[in-house]
Structures are given as structure tokens and as C-alpha cells.
C-alpha positions in Angstrom: -4.7 -6.2 0.1 -4.8 -10.0 -0.2 -5.4 -11.8 -3.5 -8.4 -14.1 -3.9 -7.1 -17.7 -4.1 -8.6 -20.3 -6.3 -8.9 -23.8 -4.8 -7.7 -26.4 -7.4 -9.9 -29.3 -8.3 -8.7 -32.8 -7.8 -7.3 -33.3 -11.3 -5.2 -30.1 -11.0 -4.1 -30.8 -7.5 -2.8 -34.3 -8.5 -1.4 -33.4 -11.9 2.4 -33.9 -12.1 4.7 -31.0 -12.6 6.2 -32.6 -15.7 4.1 -34.9 -17.9 5.1 -38.5 -17.5 6.3 -38.1 -14.0 3.2 -40.0 -12.7 4.6 -43.2 -14.3 7.9 -43.0 -12.3 7.8 -44.9 -9.1 10.4 -44.2 -6.4 10.7 -47.0 -4.0 10.9 -46.0 -0.3 14.0 -46.7 1.6 13.2 -49.2 4.4 16.1 -47.8 6.5 14.6 -44.3 6.5 13.7 -42.9 9.8 11.5 -39.8 10.5 14.0 -38.6 13.1 17.5 -38.1 11.6 20.6 -36.1 12.3 20.2 -34.3 9.0 17.1 -32.6 7.6 18.0 -33.6 4.1 18.5 -37.2 5.2 14.9 -37.5 6.2 12.1 -38.9 4.1 10.6 -35.4 4.0 13.4 -34.1 1.8 12.5 -36.6 -0.8 8.8 -35.8 -0.8 6.7 -32.9 -2.0 5.6 -30.4 0.6 1.9 -30.7 1.3 0.0 -28.2 -1.0 -3.7 -29.1 -1.1 -4.5 -31.6 1.6 -3.7 -31.4 5.3 -1.1 -34.2 5.9 -2.2 -37.2 8.0 0.9 -37.2 10.3 3.2 -34.8 12.1 6.5 -33.4 10.8 9.5 -32.7 13.2 9.7 -29.0 14.0 13.2 -28.6 12.7 12.3 -30.1 9.4 9.1 -28.1 9.0 11.1 -24.9 9.7 13.8 -25.8 7.2 11.4 -26.9 4.4 9.4 -23.7 4.7 12.5 -21.6 4.9 13.9 -23.1 1.8 10.6 -22.6 0.0 10.6 -18.9 1.0 14.2 -18.5 -0.2 12.8 -18.2 -3.7 11.1 -14.9 -2.8 12.8 -11.7 -3.8 15.0 -9.7 -1.5 12.8 -7.1 0.3 15.6 -4.5 0.3 15.8 -4.7 -3.5 12.1 -4.2 -3.9 11.9 -0.6 -4.9 8.2 -1.0 -6.0 6.8 -0.8 -2.4 6.4 1.9 0.2 6.2 -0.8 2.9 8.8 -0.8 5.6 11.5 -3.5 5.3 13.8 -2.4 8.2 13.3 -2.0 11.9 15.8 -2.0 14.7 16.4 -5.2 16.7 14.9 -3.8 19.8 11.7 -3.0 18.0 11.6 -6.5 16.6 12.0 -8.0 20.1 9.1 -6.0 21.4 6.9 -7.0 18.5 7.8 -10.7 18.9 7.1 -10.6 22.6 3.6 -9.2 21.8 2.7 -11.9 19.3 0.4 -13.8 21.7 -1.6 -10.7 22.6 -5.1 -10.2 21.1 -5.3 -6.4 20.7 -9.1 -6.4 21.1 -8.9 -7.7 24.6 -8.7 -4.3 26.4 -9.4 -5.9 29.8 -6.6 -8.4 29.7 -4.1 -6.0 28.0 -4.9 -2.5 29.2 -1.4 -1.1 28.6 -1.5 -2.3 25.0 -4.8 -0.5 24.6 -3.4 2.6 26.2 -0.4 2.5 23.9 -2.8 2.7 20.9 -4.5 5.8 22.5 -1.0 7.4 22.9 -0.3 6.7 19.2 -3.6 8.2 18.1 -3.0 11.3 20.2 0.5 11.8 18.8 -0.7 11.4 15.2 -3.7 13.6 15.6 -1.5 16.4 16.9 1.0 15.8 14.1 -2.0 16.4 11.8 -2.9 19.6 13.7 -6.2 18.3 15.1 -8.0 20.9 17.1 -7.3 20.3 20.8 -8.3 23.7 22.4 -12.0 22.9 22.7 -12.7 21.4 26.1 -16.2 20.3 24.9 -15.1 18.1 22.0 -12.2 15.8 21.2 -10.8 14.5 18.0 -10.7 10.7 17.9 -9.1 8.0 15.9 -8.3 4.3 15.8 -5.6 1.9 14.6 -6.4 -0.3 11.5 -4.6 -3.1 9.7 -3.6 -0.5 7.0 -4.8 2.5 5.1 -7.3 0.3 3.1 -9.3 -0.4 6.2 -8.9 3.2 7.3 -10.3 4.4 4.0 -13.2 2.0 4.3 -14.0 3.4 7.7 -13.6 7.0 6.5 -15.9 6.3 3.5 -18.5 4.7 5.7 -18.5 7.7 8.1 -18.9 10.2 5.3 -21.7 8.2 3.7 -23.6 7.7 6.9 -23.3 11.4 7.9 -24.6 12.4 4.5 -27.5 10.0 4.7 -28.5 11.3 8.1 -28.5 14.9 6.8 -30.6 13.9 3.8 -33.1 12.0 6.0 -33.4 15.0 8.3 -34.2 17.2 5.3 -36.7 14.7 3.9 -34.7 14.2 0.7 -33.7 11.1 -1.3 -30.5 9.4 0.1 -30.2 6.5 -2.3 -27.6 7.9 -4.7 -24.4 8.9 -2.9 -21.3 9.8 -4.8 -17.6 10.6 -4.0 -15.2 12.8 -6.0 -11.6 11.6 -6.5 -8.6 11.6 -8.7 -8.4 8.7 -11.3 -4.9 7.9 -10.0 -6.3 6.8 -6.6 -5.2 3.5 -5.1 -7.5 0.6 -5.8 -8.8 0.6 -2.2 -10.9 3.7 -3.0 -12.6 1.9 -5.9 -13.3 -1.0 -3.5 -14.7 1.3 -0.8 -17.0 2.9 -3.4 -18.2 -0.4 -4.8 -18.5 -2.3 -1.5 -20.6 0.5 0.0 -22.7 1.5 -3.1 -21.2 4.9 -3.7 -20.9 6.3 -7.2 -17.3 7.1 -8.2 -16.8 10.5 -9.8 -13.3 10.9 -11.3 -11.2 14.0 -12.0 -9.0 12.4 -14.8 -5.3 13.0 -15.1 -3.8 14.5 -18.3 -0.5 14.1 -20.1 0.8 17.1 -18.1 -1.2 16.8 -14.8 -1.1 13.7 -12.6 -3.0 15.1 -9.6 -6.5 16.2 -9.0 -7.6 19.5 -10.4 -9.2 21.5 -7.6 -11.7 23.4 -9.8 -12.8 20.2 -11.7 -13.2 18.4 -8.4 -15.5 21.1 -6.9 -17.5 21.2 -10.2 -18.3 17.5 -9.8 -19.8 18.1 -6.3 -23.6 18.1 -6.1 -26.1 17.5 -3.3 -25.4 13.7 -3.4 -21.7 14.1 -2.8 -20.6 12.6 0.5 -17.0 14.0 0.2 -13.9 14.6 -1.9 -10.8 12.5 -1.5 -7.5 14.4 -1.7 -4.2 12.5 -1.8 -1.0 13.6 0.0 1.5 11.5 -2.0 0.0 9.9 -5.1 1.2 6.3 -5.7 2.3 7.1 -9.3 4.4 10.2 -9.0 4.4 11.0 -5.2 2.9 14.4 -5.7 0.9 16.2 -3.0 -2.6 17.3 -4.2 -3.6 20.9 -3.5 -5.9 20.3 -0.5 -5.9 23.9 0.4 -7.2 25.0 -3.0 -10.1 22.5 -2.8 -10.8 23.7 0.7 -10.8 27.4 -0.3 -13.0 26.8 -3.3 -15.6 24.9 -1.2 -15.6 27.8 1.3 -15.8 30.5 -1.4 -18.7 28.8 -3.2 -20.4 28.0 0.2 -20.5 24.3 -0.6 -21.1 21.9 2.3 -18.9 19.1 1.3 -16.2 17.5 3.5 -12.7 16.5 2.5 -11.1 13.2 3.5 -7.3 13.3 3.0 -5.6 10.0 2.0 -2.2 10.5 3.6 -1.3 6.8 3.4 2.2 7.6 2.1 2.7 11.2 2.9 1.3 11.5 6.4 4.7 10.7 8.0 6.7 12.7 5.4 5.0 16.1 4.8 4.9 17.2 8.5 8.6 16.9 8.8 9.8 17.9 5.3 7.3 20.6 4.4 5.8 21.6 7.7 4.2 24.8 6.4 2.2 23.0 3.7 -1.4 23.2 4.7 -3.2 20.0 3.9 -4.5 18.7 7.3 -6.8 19.8 10.0 -5.6 23.4 9.8 -8.1 23.4 6.9 -11.8 23.6 8.1 -13.2 21.3 5.4 -10.8 18.4 6.2 -12.8 16.1 8.5 -10.7 12.9 8.4 -7.3 11.7 7.6 -5.8 8.2 7.2 -2.1 7.3 7.3 -0.2 4.0 6.9 2.1 3.3 9.9 3.8 0.5 7.8 4.9 2.9 5.1 6.8 6.0 6.2 5.7 5.5 9.7 8.5 2.9 9.6 6.7 -0.1 11.0 6.5 -3.6 9.5 3.1 -4.3 7.8 0.3 -4.0 8.7 -0.8 -1.0 10.7 -2.7 2.1 9.7 -4.5 4.9 11.4 -7.4 7.2 10.9 -8.3 10.3 12.7 -11.6 12.4 12.7 -11.7 16.1 13.5 -14.5 15.6 16.0 -17.5 13.3 16.9 -19.7 15.3 14.5 -18.0 13.5 11.6 -18.2 10.0 13.0 -21.9 9.1 13.4 -22.7 7.4 16.6 -24.7 4.6 15.1 -21.4 3.3 13.4 -19.8 2.9 16.8 -20.5 -0.3 18.8 -20.2 -0.4 22.6 -19.3 -4.0 23.3 -18.7 -5.7 26.7 -16.0 -8.2 25.7 -14.0 -10.2 28.1 -15.1 -8.1 31.0 -14.6 -4.5 29.7 -16.8 -2.0 27.9 -15.2 -0.7 24.7 -16.3 1.5 21.8 -15.4 -0.1 18.5 -15.5 1.1 14.9 -13.6 -1.4 12.8 -14.0 -3.9 10.0 -11.8 -6.4 12.0 -12.1 -7.7 15.5 -9.3 -9.9 16.8 -5.9 -8.8 15.6 -2.3 -8.9 16.9 -0.9 -6.1 19.0 2.6 -6.2 17.6 2.3 -3.5 15.0 0.7 -1.0 17.3 3.5 -1.6 19.8 6.0 -1.3 17.0 4.5 2.1 16.0 4.8 3.4 19.5 8.4 2.3 19.7 9.3 4.2 16.6 7.5 7.3 17.8 9.3 7.5 21.2 12.6 6.2 19.8 12.8 8.7 17.0 10.7 11.7 18.1 10.2 14.6 15.7 13.9 15.1 15.2 14.5 11.5 14.3 11.7 11.3 11.8 12.7 14.7 10.3 16.3 13.5 9.9 15.3 10.3 8.1 12.7 11.9 5.9 15.2 14.7 4.8 17.8 12.0 4.1 15.4 10.1 1.9 14.4 13.3 0.1 18.1 14.0 -0.6 18.7 10.5 -1.9 15.6 10.8 -4.1 16.9 14.1 -5.5 20.3 12.6 -6.1 18.8 9.6 -8.0 16.6 11.9 -10.1 19.7 13.9 -11.1 21.5 10.7 -12.1 18.6 9.6 -14.2 18.4 12.9 -15.9 22.0 12.4 -17.0 20.9 9.1 -18.5 18.3 11.1 -20.5 15.2 10.0 -18.7 12.3 12.4 -18.2 11.6 12.9 -14.5 7.8 13.0 -13.7 8.1 13.3 -9.9 8.7 16.5 -7.8 12.0 17.2 -6.1 13.1 19.2 -3.1 10.5 17.8 -0.7 7.5 18.9 -2.9 6.4 15.2 -3.0 7.2 11.8 -1.5 10.8 10.6 -1.6 10.4 8.7 -4.8 11.5 9.1 -8.4 9.0 8.5 -11.2 10.6 8.6 -14.7 10.1 7.6 -18.3 12.0 7.4 -21.5 12.0 10.5 -23.6 9.7 9.7 -26.6 11.7 12.1 -28.8 14.7 9.7 -28.5 12.6 7.1 -30.5 14.0 4.1 -28.6 13.2 0.6 -29.8 12.6 -0.5 -26.2 10.2 0.8 -23.5 10.1 1.1 -19.7 8.9 -2.4 -19.3 12.0 -3.8 -21.1 14.2 -1.8 -18.8 12.3 -3.1 -15.8 12.7 -6.7 -16.9 16.5 -6.3 -17.3 16.7 -4.8 -13.8 14.8 -7.8 -12.5 17.6 -10.0 -13.8 19.9 -8.2 -11.3 17.4 -8.7 -8.5 15.9 -5.2 -8.5 12.2 -4.8 -8.5 11.7 -1.4 -10.3 8.1 -1.5 -11.7 6.9 -0.1 -14.9 3.3 1.2 -15.2 0.8 2.6 -17.6 -0.4 5.9 -16.1 -4.0 6.6 -15.0 -6.8 7.0 -17.6 -6.8 10.0 -19.9 -3.0 10.4 -19.5 -2.3 9.5 -23.1 -1.3 6.0 -22.0 2.0 7.2 -20.6 4.4 4.6 -19.4 6.6 5.2 -16.4 8.9 3.6 -13.9 9.1 4.4 -10.2 11.7 3.9 -7.5 10.5 4.3 -3.9 13.3 5.6 -1.6 12.8 3.9 1.8 14.7 4.1 5.0 17.2 1.4 4.1 17.9 2.7 0.6 21.3 4.3 1.2 23.4 6.5 -1.1 25.7 3.5 -1.8 22.8 1.2 -2.8 21.5 4.1 -5.0 24.8 4.2 -6.8 24.6 0.4 -7.4 21.1 0.8 -8.9 22.2 3.6 -11.2 25.1 1.5 -12.4 22.7 -1.4 -13.2 20.2 0.9 -15.0 23.1 2.2 -17.1 24.2 -1.4 -17.9 20.5 -2.3 -18.7 20.3 0.6 -21.2 23.6 -0.4 -22.8 22.4 -4.0 -23.2 19.1 -2.9 -24.8 20.8 -0.6 -27.2 22.8 -3.5 -28.5 19.7 -5.6 -29.1 17.4 -5.2 -32.1 13.7 -4.6 -31.7 12.6 -8.2 -32.3 15.0 -9.5 -29.7 13.9 -7.0 -27.1 10.3 -8.0 -27.7 11.1 -11.7 -27.3 12.9 -11.0 -24.1 10.0 -8.9 -22.7 7.5 -11.6 -23.5 9.8 -14.3 -22.0 10.1 -12.2 -18.8 6.4 -11.6 -18.6 5.7 -15.4 -19.0 8.1 -16.3 -16.3 6.7 -13.8 -13.9 2.9 -14.3 -14.5 2.5 -17.8 -15.9 4.7 -19.7 -13.4 3.1 -22.2 -11.0 3.7 -19.7 -8.2 1.0 -17.4 -9.7 -1.7 -19.8 -10.7 -4.2 -18.6 -8.0 -6.7 -16.7 -10.1 -10.1 -18.2 -10.6 -11.1 -18.0 -14.3 -14.5 -16.7 -13.3 -13.0 -13.4 -12.0 -10.6 -12.7 -14.9 -11.4 -9.9 -17.5 -13.6 -7.9 -15.2 -14.9 -4.6 -16.6 -16.1 -2.7 -13.6 -12.9 -1.3 -12.3 -10.6 1.4 -13.8 -8.2 -1.3 -14.8 -10.9 -3.3 -16.4 -12.4 -0.3 -18.2 -9.2 1.6 -19.2 -6.3 -0.7 -18.8 -4.9 1.3 -15.9 -2.2 -0.6 -14.0 -2.2 0.1 -10.2 1.1 1.2 -8.7 2.3 -1.0 -5.8 1.8 0.8 -2.5 
């Protein structure tokens, strides 16, 4: 997901950072030379980096590299970003392979046939990991790589909608009002898919005690216009696995012809190794497609995702384009065309490097670390909202016990941790959840037990500091932190026309979306 950037007008682009600076004239040094032994002795070190207009002349490569690197040094440390599921560590050998593949255009199958075949191998391995049917010699499951689960979900939604439309047309019925059933805690890409492709959203709302979809409520929302039900293996808020089997069994029991798409963006590389007996995938007959993010627990740098369909029956032929491009025929179902091959190659490296045993070892270690962190937070009197023992993703969602009547909230704790470099986000829960506030720590591959202990010590210190502050001081501190993070020059990219929208769940209810 990429933000929409606003192009500043001339007045804004030329405005000085500090009022009055426009009146200060710095005379150029006649002895300056563009080529110098020191980056910081060059004229470029005394000038602003180009921000709005393409510069007229070149800049030496060493200086361009150093200036941009210095600029990026103000970003946070990815390893301390516990808000995101996205991979922040890969082995050096994987990085070398990915760097070597940077010039390759993945779409050029004729020029890079081995790269295309590597995608096919990944699809086959992932499909089998999801228990896709492989015994039928007449039909094959199929899948494709994407730039992430957002694109995969778009493709899955399109396939369900087109299949539903074809069925309605064949029956001579109206096909203008499709709808899709999902949990109100879905990631925002589901809202986008429904809005972009004109599909009505039907939500099963969370409650103060239940943060996942209710199977019976979901099935009750299904009617003749429902293109499918979305079930999540690893919700972004609490990491819980939704009961896909219960939804599947109810649909069969009530003889309802409605497919299930499983959003396994986060859990698709976790559940098969930690809870292999959990039935959520193609073992269930109503599950027709599954998406997964390779750049989350697939352990690849962003962005790569995957989607697999049970059989050609569920991917209408008219959505697939056969294109003769650069000398080779290829079947394509994608929202993108040209893209790099590096991430697909990185995924294949991880799969053959780790194997089932390697993935299982990593995911079990992450689960143990998450359970350890949850136990520590309980000792600090937090309420744990996530599951333990492998019943959900390796993350810890927690909140302050309202019975303690603290004069600070989860957002205040998050801001104090930010001062130590940690990004531990605070959220308001999905609509109809009594406006619960929570914090969430995602346990990734590089989050070791030692780093976990450091985090716990810093949380403990933050609580001690907040206890010593009065309510007014806490509020002032929170407002200051919010201003620094949202009103700085680094975040002034939103166009005023698109603020305060009312069509999304966030606009309608104030829901904040968990980082994924």
C-alpha cells in the first residue's frame, strides 16, 4: 500500500523552512569545486537537496549516495519496528541472489525462462502446503505471484465476482448487486477491493469479547448476491485464526452455494508448521482460493505475495489474457505487468534453504517468544487479547486493565516507547468493539529472546515514568508526540481534498487500521 502524494504548489515549494530565511543571502565560495576529496567539502553539502524540481546539472555519484544515505538515516530502525509483519532480515546469500536479479524484468518469460520456472516451483510448493487437490489428472490447481497480498486479494475478489456474474447471467437473473461478507477487522485492502470493483461490503462486527468473525452471523448475511465470504487466518489486530471450518460446515449443512476465500496473508506460512492439524485450507471443500504474503512470515523482503485457486473452475477464463510478449506466449492474470524478479527468487531461496523443518523451527521459536512476552506483560498487569500456544500468530496484543483506573492510556505508553526507538503501535479496535484500545507487538524472525527482555525492561520503565506524571502532563506529552509524528514536514503529503473521507470504516467509525 502506497500513500497518495500531494504535489506542492509553487508558493509551498519555495517557502523557507523558517520564516525570514529568505532574506539571508549566503555568498558562494569562488574556490569551491564540484569534485572534492570530501563529500562535505563540496558545494552540495551547503545546498538543499532537490525536492520539487529536477536539477539542471549532474551530481557526483559518491555525493548523491552519501546525501541520500544521510537523509534516510532519520528513518527508524527496522528491527525495532514491532508494528509490522514485514520481513526485516534475510541471509547474505539471499541478498546477493536478489541483488543479482535486479535488472531482470520478471514478465519477460522468453528472456528469463528459469526465473519464470522458479515462480512455478514456488506456486507448486505453496499450493501443496495449503493441501491443494493434486490427485485429479484432469484438473490442476493454479496460482501466481503478486506484489503482495493486496494485489492477491484484488485478483481473488475479481475472480469471485466474475464467476458469480457468469452464473447469474446463465440463470437469466440480475447481476448488478454483488456483495461480499467479511469481518469488520479486515485489512483495508478488502475495503479497497470491494469499492474499486463495485461490491457491497457486508460486515460481521466484532464485539468487546469477540475479535474474529462469527460463523453463524457470516452465513446469515449470505444471499443470492453474495460472491463469497472472506475468512482470515491471522487477523491484524489480535492474530487470531478465524474458524474457517465452521463456516464451511454451515454452508454445506444449509446447502448454500457460496465460496470462501481465505486471507492467509500473515498466517499462511505459520499455521501449516505450528498447527498442522488445523483445517482452514483446501481440505475444506468451500475454500476456493487462498492468498499469502511472502514478505511476512514467508521471510522475504517486501514485496511479494501469492494466490492459489483450487481449480480452473474458480478462475474464469475471460479474466486470463494470453499475450505474446517478447517472443513467448504467456497466460497472465495480474494488475501489474513489468516487475522485478528479485522477490520471487528470494522466496525460492528461503523455501529450499529452510525446507519444512527450517520453517517449523523458526515459527515455533517465534511462538515461544510471543508466549514469553505475553507472560511478562501479564506480570506488569496488562490484559492479553491475543491467543497463545500457537492458536494464533506469533504476536502479543494487550491493553491496560480498565479496572486499574490509570490516568494514562495505551497511546501514552506507545509514545514513551517511541522515545527509546521502539515502534509499538496503539490502536482503537474494530467497530462495535466498545472502542477498545490495544497495543500490539509482532514477533518476527529477528526478534530474539534477548531483544524481548530489553523491550520488557523499557515497557516497565515507561509505566514507572507515567505513574510519576499527573494526568495533565501525560496529555501534554501525548499531544506533543502526536504533533511531532504527524505534523512534521516529513508527513505533509496529504492533499486537503482527500482528508475527512466518510466512505471507509475508518471514516465512518473511527477505526484505526493495524499495520501489516
